[in-house]
PALUMVEX-424018 format. One line per 4 residues: for each residue x, y, z of N, C-alpha, C, O. Coordinates in steps of 0.05 Angstrom, whole numbers. Layout:
N
X,Y,Z,X,Y,Z,X,Y,Z,X,Y,Z | ... $
This chain:
275
16,-23,0,-1,0,0,18,26,0,36,28,16 | 12,44,-18,27,68,-20,22,85,6,0,84,17 | 42,99,15,39,116,40,23,139,33,20,146,10 | 13,153,55,-5,176,54,7,198,39,-5,211,22 $
34,204,45,48,225,32,48,223,5,44,243,-8 | 53,200,-7,55,196,-35,27,202,-49,26,214,-71 | 6,193,-37,-21,197,-48,-27,226,-47,-40,237,-66 | -18,241,-24,-23,271,-23,-10,285,-48,-23,300,-62 $
15,278,-51,30,292,-71,20,285,-99,21,302,-116 | 9,262,-104,-2,255,-130,-27,270,-137,-32,280,-159 | -44,272,-115,-68,288,-118,-62,318,-122,-75,330,-139 | -44,329,-109,-37,357,-110,-26,362,-137,-33,382,-149 $
-8,346,-147,4,350,-175,-19,349,-195,-18,364,-215 | -38,333,-193,-60,333,-212,-75,359,-212,-81,370,-233 | -81,369,-188,-97,394,-185,-80,419,-194,-91,437,-206 | -53,418,-189,-37,439,-201,-36,440,-231,-34,462,-243 $
-39,417,-243,-40,416,-272,-63,432,-285,-64,438,-309 | -83,438,-266,-109,451,-274,-108,482,-269,-126,497,-278 | -87,491,-256,-89,520,-248,-60,530,-244,-43,515,-237 | -55,557,-250,-30,568,-245,-30,585,-219,-10,599,-213 $
-53,585,-205,-55,601,-181,-37,591,-158,-34,567,-155 | -25,610,-142,-14,602,-117,-36,603,-96,-45,625,-89 | -45,581,-86,-68,581,-69,-63,590,-40,-43,582,-29 | -80,603,-29,-77,617,-1,-96,606,20,-88,599,42 $
-121,603,11,-141,596,31,-159,572,20,-169,571,-3 | -163,553,38,-181,529,31,-208,533,45,-210,539,69 | -230,530,29,-257,533,38,-270,503,39,-270,489,19 | -280,497,60,-296,471,63,-324,479,69,-329,490,90 $
-344,472,48,-369,483,49,-390,461,57,-391,439,45 | -406,466,77,-424,446,87,-452,446,74,-457,461,54 | -470,430,85,-497,425,72,-510,452,67,-514,467,86 | -519,458,41,-533,479,34,-517,503,30,-528,523,20 $
-491,503,36,-475,527,36,-454,526,12,-435,542,10 | -458,506,-5,-438,502,-27,-442,523,-48,-425,526,-65 | -463,538,-47,-466,559,-69,-447,583,-65,-444,600,-83 | -432,582,-42,-411,605,-39,-390,601,-61,-377,620,-70 $
-385,576,-69,-366,573,-87,-375,584,-116,-358,589,-133 | -398,589,-120,-409,600,-145,-400,632,-146,-402,644,-167 | -391,643,-124,-382,670,-124,-353,673,-132,-344,695,-137 | -339,650,-134,-312,650,-141,-308,658,-171,-322,649,-188 $
-287,676,-177,-283,686,-202,-261,672,-217,-243,661,-205 | -263,673,-242,-242,659,-261,-238,632,-251,-215,623,-246 | -261,617,-246,-259,590,-232,-251,568,-251,-256,569,-276 | -238,549,-238,-233,523,-251,-248,502,-233,-244,501,-209 $
-262,486,-246,-277,464,-232,-264,437,-237,-260,429,-260 | -258,423,-215,-246,395,-217,-265,378,-202,-269,382,-178 | -277,358,-215,-294,338,-201,-279,318,-185,-258,308,-193 | -288,314,-162,-275,294,-143,-266,269,-157,-243,259,-153 $
-284,258,-173,-278,232,-185,-254,233,-205,-242,212,-211 | -246,258,-214,-225,260,-232,-196,261,-217,-175,258,-229 | -199,265,-192,-174,271,-175,-164,244,-164,-178,231,-149 | -140,236,-170,-128,211,-157,-131,212,-128,-125,232,-115 $
-140,189,-118,-143,182,-89,-164,198,-74,-166,195,-49 | -180,214,-88,-202,229,-74,-226,211,-69,-233,195,-86 | -239,213,-47,-266,199,-44,-287,216,-61,-279,235,-74 | -312,208,-59,-334,220,-74,-357,227,-55,-367,209,-41 $
-366,251,-54,-388,260,-36,-413,247,-45,-420,246,-69 | -428,236,-24,-454,222,-31,-480,235,-18,-501,224,-19 | -475,259,-7,-496,270,11,-512,293,-6,-500,309,-21 | -538,292,-2,-553,315,-16,-544,342,-5,-538,346,19 $
-544,361,-24,-533,386,-16,-504,390,-19,-494,412,-12 | -490,369,-29,-460,370,-32,-455,364,-62,-462,343,-72 | -442,383,-76,-440,381,-103,-416,359,-113,-419,345,-132 | -396,359,-98,-374,337,-104,-355,348,-123,-349,335,-143 $
-343,374,-117,-322,382,-136,-306,405,-121,-315,418,-102 | -283,408,-131,-265,431,-122,-269,455,-143,-271,452,-167 | -271,477,-129,-274,502,-145,-249,519,-138,-245,527,-115 | -233,525,-158,-210,540,-155,-210,566,-169,-217,568,-193 $
-202,588,-155,-203,615,-168,-198,637,-147,-187,632,-126 | -206,661,-152,-206,682,-136,-230,692,-121,-251,692,-134 | -230,699,-96,-253,708,-81,-245,731,-64,-229,727,-45 | -256,757,-69,-248,778,-55,-218,783,-53,-207,790,-32 $
-205,778,-75,-176,784,-78,-159,762,-67,-135,765,-67 | -170,741,-57,-154,718,-46,-155,694,-66,-177,688,-76 | -133,680,-69,-134,655,-85,-145,633,-67,-134,627,-46 | -165,620,-76,-180,600,-60,-183,573,-73,-184,571,-97 $
-185,552,-58,-196,526,-67,-217,519,-49,-213,519,-24 | -242,514,-61,-266,509,-45,-274,480,-50,-276,471,-73 | -279,466,-29,-294,440,-30,-323,446,-32,-335,455,-13 | -334,440,-54,-363,442,-57,-376,416,-52,-384,402,-71 $
-377,410,-27,-385,383,-17,-362,371,-2,-339,372,-13 | -366,361,22,-346,348,39,-352,318,42,-373,308,32 | -335,304,55,-338,276,61,-344,272,91,-333,288,107 | -360,254,98,-369,249,125,-362,219,134,-362,201,117 $
-356,217,158,-348,192,171,-372,173,167,-367,150,161 | -397,182,171,-421,165,170,-425,153,141,-441,135,138 | -411,163,121,-416,154,93,-399,127,91,-400,113,71 | -385,120,112,-370,96,110,-340,100,103,-325,80,102 $
-331,125,99,-302,132,95,-287,130,122,-298,133,144 | -261,124,118,-244,125,143,-239,154,150,-245,172,134 | -230,159,173,-224,186,182,-201,197,164,-199,221,159 | -183,180,155,-161,189,139,-172,198,110,-162,216,98 $
-192,184,100,-205,192,76,-221,218,78,-220,236,60 | -235,220,101,-252,246,107,-234,270,106,-241,291,96 | -211,267,116,-193,291,120,-171,293,98,-155,312,99 | -170,274,79,-150,276,58,-149,301,43,-127,310,36 $
-171,314,37,-171,339,22,-156,361,38,-143,378,26 | -157,361,63,-144,380,78,-113,376,75,-98,395,71 | -105,350,75,-77,346,70,-67,356,42,-45,366,39 | -85,352,22,-78,360,-4,-77,392,-6,-61,403,-20 $
-96,405,8,-95,435,8,-69,444,20,-56,462,9 | -61,432,41,-35,439,52,-12,435,32,6,453,30 | -12,414,18,8,407,-1,6,429,-25,26,433,-38 | -17,441,-30,-20,460,-51,-12,488,-42,-11,506,-58 $
-6,491,-17,4,516,-8,-14,534,9,-8,557,17 | -38,521,13,-58,536,29,-46,542,59,-33,526,71 | -53,565,67,-43,573,95,-61,575,117,-54,577,140 | -88,573,109,-111,572,127,-134,560,116,-137,560,91 $
-152,549,132,-177,538,120,-201,551,136,-201,553,161 | -221,558,121,-247,565,133,-267,543,126,-274,536,104 | -275,533,149,-291,509,149,-318,516,157,-320,530,177 | -339,508,143,-366,514,150,-384,490,152,-377,469,139 $
-407,490,166,-423,468,169,-453,478,174,-457,502,180 | -471,462,172,-499,463,182,-500,447,207,-492,424,206 | -511,457,229,-512,446,254,-539,450,269,-555,467,262 | -543,434,290,-564,437,309,-556,456,330,-535,452,342 $
-572,476,337,-565,493,359,-575,483,385,-598,474,386 | -560,484,406,-566,473,433,-567,494,454,-578,491,476 | -553,517,447,-556,541,465,-583,555,461,-592,561,438 | -596,561,484,-624,572,480,-623,599,468,-643,609,459 $
-599,612,469,-597,640,456,-597,640,425,-599,660,412 | -594,615,414,-590,612,385,-619,607,374,-638,603,389 | -621,607,345,-645,604,333,-639,595,305,-616,598,296 | -659,581,290,-654,570,264,-646,597,246,-660,617,245 $
-625,594,232,-614,615,215,-592,631,229,-580,648,215 | -585,628,254,-562,638,268,-537,629,257,-534,607,247 | -516,648,258,-490,642,249,-471,642,274,-470,662,289 | -456,621,278,-439,616,302,-411,614,293,-406,598,275 $
-392,628,304,-364,624,301,-357,603,321,-365,606,344 | -342,581,314,-335,559,331,-310,569,346,-289,575,334 | -311,570,371,-289,577,389,-276,554,401,-254,557,412 | -288,531,401,-276,506,411,-294,482,401,-315,487,390 $
-285,458,405,-301,436,398,-296,412,418,-277,410,432 | -316,395,417,-315,370,431,-317,348,410,-334,348,392 | -298,328,411,-298,305,391,-314,282,404,-303,267,421 | -338,279,396,-356,257,405,-360,236,382,-380,222,382 $
-343,234,365,-347,216,340,-337,187,345,-341,169,329 | -322,184,368,-312,158,375,-287,149,357,-281,125,355 | -274,168,344,-250,163,328,-235,189,324,-245,211,329 | -211,185,314,-194,209,308,-177,203,285,-166,182,282 $
-174,223,266,-162,220,242,-130,216,245,-116,210,225 | -121,221,268,-90,219,273,-83,192,284,-60,187,287 | -102,174,290,-97,147,299,-81,132,278,-88,133,255 | -61,119,286,-44,103,268,-16,115,265,-9,133,280 $
1,104,247,30,114,246,29,144,239,12,154,224 | 49,160,252,50,188,244,73,192,226,95,181,230 | 69,210,205,89,218,187,97,246,197,82,265,195 | 122,248,209,130,275,220,134,296,199,136,320,205 $
134,288,174,135,310,153,106,322,149,104,343,136 | 85,310,159,59,318,157,51,335,182,35,353,180 | 62,329,205,55,341,230,66,325,254,75,302,251 | 65,337,279,75,322,300,58,298,311,35,296,305 $
69,281,326,56,259,337,33,267,355,11,256,353 | 37,286,374,18,297,392,13,326,389,24,343,404 | -3,333,368,-9,361,363,-26,375,385,-45,363,395 | -20,399,391,-35,416,410,-62,425,399,-63,435,376 $
-83,423,414,-110,432,405,-121,453,424,-144,459,422 | -104,465,441,-114,487,460,-124,510,446,-140,525,457 | -114,514,422,-121,539,408,-128,529,376,-117,540,357 | -147,509,374,-154,498,350,-164,517,331,-159,516,307 $
-181,536,342,-194,556,326,-181,583,331,-180,592,354 | -171,596,311,-154,619,312,-170,643,323,-190,652,311 | -161,652,348,-177,674,362,-176,700,344,-196,714,341 | -154,706,332,-152,730,316,-172,730,293,-183,750,286 $
-176,706,282,-195,704,260,-223,706,269,-239,717,255 | -229,696,293,-256,697,304,-261,727,311,-282,737,305 | -243,740,322,-248,770,327,-250,786,301,-265,806,301 | -236,779,281,-240,792,255,-268,787,245,-282,805,235 $
-277,761,248,-303,753,237,-325,768,252,-344,776,239 | -322,772,277,-342,785,292,-344,815,285,-365,828,284 | -319,825,281,-320,856,272,-332,858,244,-346,878,239 | -327,842,226,-337,841,198,-368,839,201,-383,852,186 $
-377,822,219,-406,817,222,-419,842,232,-440,850,222 | -407,855,253,-417,881,262,-419,902,240,-439,916,236 | -396,903,227,-394,924,204,-418,920,185,-430,940,176 | -424,894,177,-445,888,158,-472,886,168,-491,881,153 $
-474,889,194,-502,887,207,-513,859,210,-537,854,212 | -492,840,210,-501,813,215,-496,801,240,-473,798,248 | -516,792,256,-511,783,281,-498,757,283,-507,738,270 | -476,754,298,-463,728,300,-460,719,329,-461,735,347 $
-458,694,333,-455,681,358,-427,667,361,-412,664,342 | -420,659,384,-394,642,387,-404,618,405,-424,619,421 | -388,597,401,-397,573,416,-381,548,412,-363,548,395 | -386,527,427,-372,504,425,-388,484,407,-412,479,411 $
-375,473,389,-387,455,369,-380,426,377,-356,420,383 | -398,408,378,-394,380,385,-399,364,359,-419,367,345 | -380,346,353,-384,329,329,-391,301,339,-378,289,357 | -412,291,327,-420,263,331,-417,247,304,-412,259,283 $
-418,221,306,-413,207,280,-437,207,263,-433,205,238 | -462,208,273,-485,204,256,-487,177,245,-472,160,255 | -504,171,226,-521,190,212,-548,198,224,-562,216,214 | -555,183,247,-580,190,260,-577,216,275,-555,223,284 $
-600,231,277,-601,254,298,-603,243,325,-611,220,329 | -596,261,344,-595,251,373,-621,247,385,-641,257,377 | -620,230,407,-643,229,423,-644,250,444,-624,263,448 | -666,253,458,-669,277,477,-649,271,501,-638,290,512 $
-645,247,507,-625,242,530,-596,248,521,-580,258,538 | -590,243,496,-563,249,488,-559,280,486,-538,291,495 | -580,295,476,-578,323,476,-574,336,504,-560,355,508 | -589,323,523,-588,334,551,-555,331,560,-542,348,571 $
-546,307,554,-518,301,562,-497,322,547,-479,332,560 | -501,326,523,-483,343,509,-485,372,518,-465,386,521 | -509,381,524,-513,408,534,-500,411,562,-487,431,569 | -503,389,578,-491,390,605,-460,394,605,-448,407,622 $
-448,380,584,-419,381,583,-408,406,568,-384,409,564 | -425,424,560,-418,449,549,-420,453,518,-407,471,506 | -437,438,505,-442,441,476,-462,463,472,-483,465,485 | -455,480,452,-474,499,441,-487,492,416,-508,502,408 $
-473,473,402,-483,465,375,-473,437,370,-453,428,381 | -487,421,352,-480,395,348,-483,389,319,-502,398,306 | -463,372,306,-464,366,279,-448,341,273,-437,329,291 | -445,334,247,-433,308,241,-409,312,222,-404,296,203 $
-394,334,227,-371,339,209,-351,357,224,-352,360,248 | -334,369,208,-316,392,217,-293,384,234,-270,389,226 | -298,373,256,-277,366,276,-255,349,263,-232,356,268 | -260,329,248,-238,314,237,-221,333,219,-196,334,221 $
-233,347,203,-217,366,186,-200,387,201,-178,395,194 | -213,396,222,-197,417,240,-173,404,253,-151,415,253 | -178,382,264,-155,367,276,-132,361,258,-109,364,265 | -139,353,233,-117,348,213,-104,376,204,-80,378,200 $
-122,395,202,-111,424,194,-92,433,215,-71,444,208 | -98,429,240,-80,438,261,-55,422,262,-33,432,266 | -59,395,257,-35,376,256,-17,387,234,7,387,238 | -27,398,211,-11,407,189,-2,436,193,12,447,176 $
-9,447,214,0,476,219,-16,497,206,-6,520,203 | -42,491,198,-58,512,185,-74,525,205,-82,513,226 | -80,552,200,-97,567,215,-125,559,208,-130,551,185 | -144,561,227,-170,552,223,-192,572,232,-190,582,254 $
-212,578,216,-235,593,224,-259,574,218,-261,565,195 | -275,570,238,-299,554,234,-324,569,238,-327,584,257 | -343,566,219,-369,579,220,-390,560,216,-390,544,198 | -410,562,235,-433,542,234,-459,559,227,-461,582,235 $
-477,547,210,-502,557,204,-521,540,222,-523,516,217 | -535,550,242,-554,536,258,-580,532,241,-594,551,235 | -586,507,236,-610,503,218,-634,492,234,-656,493,224 | -629,484,258,-652,476,274,-642,476,305,-618,476,312 $
-662,476,321,-655,477,351,-657,448,362,-679,437,365 | -634,438,368,-631,411,380,-633,413,410,-613,410,424 | -655,419,419,-662,421,449,-677,397,459,-696,388,445 | -670,385,480,-683,360,489,-713,365,497,-730,348,490 $
-720,387,511,-747,391,518,-762,400,492,-754,419,478 | -782,386,485,-799,393,461,-786,385,435,-792,396,414 | -768,366,436,-753,356,413,-773,346,391,-789,329,397 | -771,356,367,-789,347,345,-773,330,323,-749,333,320 $
-788,312,309,-774,298,287,-760,318,268,-769,341,265 | -738,310,256,-721,328,241,-714,311,216,-707,287,219 | -715,323,190,-705,311,166,-685,328,155,-684,352,160 | -666,315,138,-643,329,127,-655,352,107,-643,373,104 $
-676,346,96,-687,367,77,-692,394,91,-689,415,79 | -700,392,117,-705,417,134,-679,430,139,-678,455,140 | -657,415,142,-630,428,149,-622,442,123,-611,464,124 | -625,430,99,-616,443,73,-632,468,69,-621,489,61 $
-660,467,75,-677,488,69,-669,513,87,-668,535,76 | -663,510,111,-657,533,128,-627,542,119,-622,566,119 | -609,525,113,-583,532,104,-587,551,79,-574,571,77 | -604,542,61,-610,556,36,-619,585,43,-610,605,32 $
-638,587,62,-651,610,69,-631,630,82,-634,655,79 | -611,619,97,-591,635,111,-569,643,91,-553,662,97 | -567,629,69,-545,632,51,-536,660,43,-512,665,42 | -555,680,36,-548,706,30,-530,720,51,-509,731,45 $
-540,718,76,-522,734,96,-497,718,105,-477,730,114 | -499,692,101,-475,675,105,-454,682,84,-431,687,92 | -461,682,57,-441,690,36,-431,719,41,-408,725,36 | -449,735,49,-440,764,53,-418,764,75,-398,778,72 $
-424,749,96,-404,750,118,-378,739,111,-358,750,117 | -379,714,97,-353,702,89,-336,718,70,-312,721,73 | -351,730,50,-336,748,31,-324,772,47,-301,780,41 | -338,783,66,-329,805,82,-304,798,96,-286,814,97 $
-303,773,108,-281,763,122,-256,760,104,-233,768,109 | -263,747,82,-240,742,63,-228,768,53,-203,770,49 | -246,788,49,-234,813,40,-215,826,59,-197,840,51 | -217,822,84,-202,834,106,-178,817,117,-160,828,131 $
-178,792,112,-158,773,121,-131,782,108,-129,788,85 | -111,782,124,-85,786,115,-71,761,113,-69,746,133 | -61,753,87,-46,728,84,-17,733,77,-1,715,74 $
């Protein structure tokens, strides 16, 4: 079996053959939020199935392609559709694109998701900056042999989410008149939504929002030395008392409704980030 580094290099070389840009920022776009990639200018689109070693996205609301170009003056590569542990991929496969982004020269990633809000101050359509996370997925993408050329054996996660980027994001939100929240995101494996008892437990240990993604990518990004800004779109209230049945179509619908202010916020942040 070829080692991970060899696969990363092979994928990155294929992507480089499609563009002359020196990439700066990686965007990982969650359910219903992929249309942000439509804002990218002078775009080059590369389907996941074309890229050596890449998995293929199977979830509704995920296009399954890389979009490369410029957005607000920054050279970006956007994942229009991500991979999830619950799809049956290994954690290494879920996070492989982050490794490739690093190989392509990306210095930071902006990762987004649709999530359930657990903080009673939240509401469907709220936007939350992730200030910390809890990994409740029962697995970790760094388990197994460690390649020191990719990152340290025991990476620090005390500042997984870049505080200066969060502060910048909040200031941009204020300037644009977009209300934003901050909170702790908990990742579960899925694919089922949680029971009322599970929600009570997560709220008790400090969760403000819950979802089925993001944390593996952030762990690998920090392992690789990338700066991280995480933004969640709260699509439903996952509160134990009065918990109602939820379908994925509802998640996508609220994400779509929130999309205009979400795109406005992200573009405002990209405009002001110094790389």
